[in-house]
C-alpha positions as CSV (number, residue, x, y, z in Angstrom):
1,M,0.0,0.0,0.0
2,V,1.2,3.5,-0.8
3,T,1.9,5.0,2.6
4,R,3.1,8.5,1.7
5,S,0.7,11.2,0.6
6,P,1.3,12.3,-3.0
7,F,0.3,15.9,-2.0
8,D,2.2,18.7,-0.3
9,S,1.8,22.5,-0.5
10,S,5.6,23.1,-0.6
11,A,6.2,21.5,-4.0
12,S,8.3,23.6,-6.3
13,P,9.5,22.9,-9.9
14,S,13.2,21.9,-10.3
15,Y,13.5,21.7,-14.2
16,S,11.6,21.0,-17.3
17,L,11.7,17.6,-19.1
18,T,13.3,17.5,-22.5
19,M,13.3,14.7,-25.0
20,A,16.9,14.3,-26.0
21,S,18.7,12.0,-28.4
22,K,22.4,11.4,-29.1
23,G,24.3,14.2,-30.8
24,D,23.0,17.7,-31.3
25,D,19.4,16.7,-31.9
26,V,17.3,17.8,-28.9
27,V,13.5,18.2,-29.2
28,E,12.1,20.3,-26.4
29,M,9.0,18.7,-24.9
30,K,6.2,21.2,-24.3
31,A,7.0,23.4,-21.3
32,R,4.0,22.0,-19.5
33,I,5.9,18.9,-18.7
34,A,8.0,19.3,-15.6
35,L,9.7,17.3,-12.9
36,H,9.1,18.8,-9.5
37,K,10.8,18.0,-6.2
38,G,8.4,16.6,-3.6
39,P,4.8,15.8,-3.9
40,P,2.2,17.9,-5.8
41,T,-0.2,20.3,-4.3
42,S,-3.8,19.1,-4.1
43,P,-5.4,19.7,-7.6
44,G,-9.0,19.9,-6.2
45,Q,-11.6,17.6,-4.8
46,V,-11.0,13.8,-5.1
47,I,-13.9,12.3,-7.1
48,L,-12.4,8.9,-7.7
49,D,-9.7,7.0,-5.8
50,R,-8.5,3.5,-6.6
51,E,-5.4,1.4,-5.9
52,I,-4.3,-1.6,-7.9
53,P,-1.4,-4.1,-7.5
54,S,1.3,-3.8,-10.1
55,D,-0.2,-6.1,-12.7
56,S,-0.6,-4.9,-16.3
57,A,-3.8,-7.0,-16.7
58,L,-5.5,-4.7,-14.1
59,V,-4.8,-1.5,-16.1
60,A,-7.4,-1.9,-18.9
61,P,-10.4,-2.5,-16.5
62,L,-9.3,0.6,-14.5
63,V,-9.1,2.7,-17.6
64,V,-12.6,1.6,-18.7
65,R,-14.0,2.4,-15.3
66,A,-12.2,5.8,-15.2
67,M,-13.4,6.7,-18.7
68,D,-17.0,5.8,-17.8
69,F,-16.7,7.9,-14.7
70,L,-15.2,10.9,-16.6
71,R,-18.0,10.7,-19.2
72,S,-20.6,10.6,-16.5
73,E,-19.1,13.8,-15.0
74,G,-19.2,15.5,-18.4
75,V,-15.6,16.6,-18.4
76,I,-14.4,14.9,-21.6
77,R,-14.7,17.0,-24.7
78,P,-16.6,15.4,-27.7
79,G,-14.4,13.2,-29.8
80,E,-11.5,13.0,-27.3
81,D,-12.4,9.7,-25.6
82,S,-9.6,7.7,-27.3
83,K,-6.9,10.3,-26.6
84,I,-7.8,10.5,-22.9
85,A,-8.0,6.7,-22.6
86,L,-4.6,6.4,-24.3
87,C,-3.1,8.9,-21.8
88,L,-4.6,7.0,-18.8
89,E,-3.4,3.7,-20.2
90,E,0.2,5.0,-20.7
91,A,0.3,6.6,-17.3
92,L,-0.9,3.4,-15.5
93,Q,1.3,1.1,-17.6
94,N,4.4,3.3,-16.9
95,A,3.7,3.1,-13.2
96,V,3.3,-0.7,-13.3
97,L,6.1,-1.6,-15.7
98,H,8.7,1.1,-15.1
99,G,7.9,2.5,-11.7
100,N,7.0,-0.7,-9.7
101,K,8.9,-3.1,-12.1
102,K,5.8,-5.4,-12.1
103,D,6.2,-6.2,-8.4
104,F,2.8,-7.4,-7.4
105,K,3.4,-6.4,-3.8
106,K,3.8,-2.7,-4.8
107,K,0.6,-0.7,-5.5
108,V,-0.3,2.0,-8.1
109,R,-2.7,4.6,-6.8
110,F,-5.0,6.3,-9.3
111,Q,-7.0,9.4,-8.4
112,I,-9.3,11.8,-10.4
113,F,-9.7,15.3,-9.1
114,L,-12.1,18.1,-10.1
115,S,-11.7,21.8,-9.6
116,D,-13.5,24.8,-11.1
117,A,-11.0,25.2,-13.9
118,E,-9.8,21.6,-14.7
119,W,-10.0,17.9,-14.0
120,S,-6.9,16.0,-13.3
121,V,-5.6,12.5,-12.8
122,V,-2.8,11.6,-10.4
123,V,-1.0,8.3,-10.8
124,S,1.5,7.3,-8.0
125,D,3.7,4.3,-7.9
126,E,6.2,3.0,-5.2
127,G,9.2,3.1,-7.5
128,Q,12.3,5.3,-7.5
129,G,11.2,7.7,-10.2
130,F,13.2,8.4,-13.4
131,D,15.9,10.6,-14.8
132,P,14.5,12.8,-17.6
133,E,17.9,13.0,-19.2
134,Q,17.6,9.2,-19.9
135,V,14.3,9.5,-21.8
136,R,14.8,8.9,-25.5
137,N,13.3,11.0,-28.2
138,P,10.5,9.0,-29.8
139,L,10.6,11.2,-32.9
140,K,14.2,10.5,-33.9
141,S,15.3,7.6,-36.1
142,E,16.0,5.0,-33.5
143,G,12.8,5.9,-31.6
144,I,10.4,5.8,-34.5
145,W,10.7,2.0,-34.9
146,R,10.8,1.0,-31.2
147,E,7.7,-0.7,-29.8
148,S,7.7,1.4,-26.7
149,G,8.9,4.8,-25.6
150,R,6.2,7.2,-26.8
151,G,4.1,7.4,-23.6
152,L,5.5,10.7,-22.2
153,Y,5.4,12.3,-25.6
154,L,1.7,11.3,-26.3
155,M,0.6,12.3,-22.8
156,S,2.2,15.7,-23.3
157,H,0.6,16.1,-26.7
158,Y,-3.0,15.2,-25.6
159,M,-3.2,16.7,-22.1
160,D,-3.1,20.4,-21.2
161,R,-0.7,19.8,-18.3
162,V,1.7,16.9,-17.5
163,E,3.9,17.1,-14.4
164,H,6.0,14.6,-12.5
165,Y,6.6,14.8,-8.8
166,N,8.5,12.8,-6.2
167,G,11.4,12.2,-8.5
168,G,9.0,10.9,-11.2
169,S,7.0,8.4,-9.2
170,T,3.9,10.6,-9.2
171,L,2.3,11.9,-12.4
172,V,-0.3,14.6,-12.8
173,L,-2.3,14.8,-16.0
174,A,-4.7,17.7,-16.3
175,R,-7.3,19.1,-18.8
176,T,-9.1,22.4,-18.6
177,I,-12.9,22.2,-18.4
């Protein structure tokens, strides 16, 4: 069980995430992706809170349930269901596979928040986080043909705000209403 709270009012950004490849080719990810020290501030009222063991088979049912919930709340814009579902799937799979290394004893916490201005999703794992400098650029030659490695890019493209906290073990995805 995740014992630490993913929220704290003293969180401050330390640097922005860039997608870098070997050589001089560096593609700047949108400025809205950032890695912050410490936990995030509370993004609003919790309207859904779930926790799953680190098992990839449990991700799809949670995404389906979350999408149904977001539709019932009326916060998903028309025609964007598949984009939002993809972002949720990527965030949860990253937590299970990369964060918790598929350790069934470790949990992934999934929360949906609602405020007056936006809705957001917070995904927290019990892993060590990640080093943004080690993230490969999915748009460059070696990244284009890889079977994985596009999740951060896709999330940053489809969401209005993507931020990482706690060294990368907590992810906040947000969309304006």
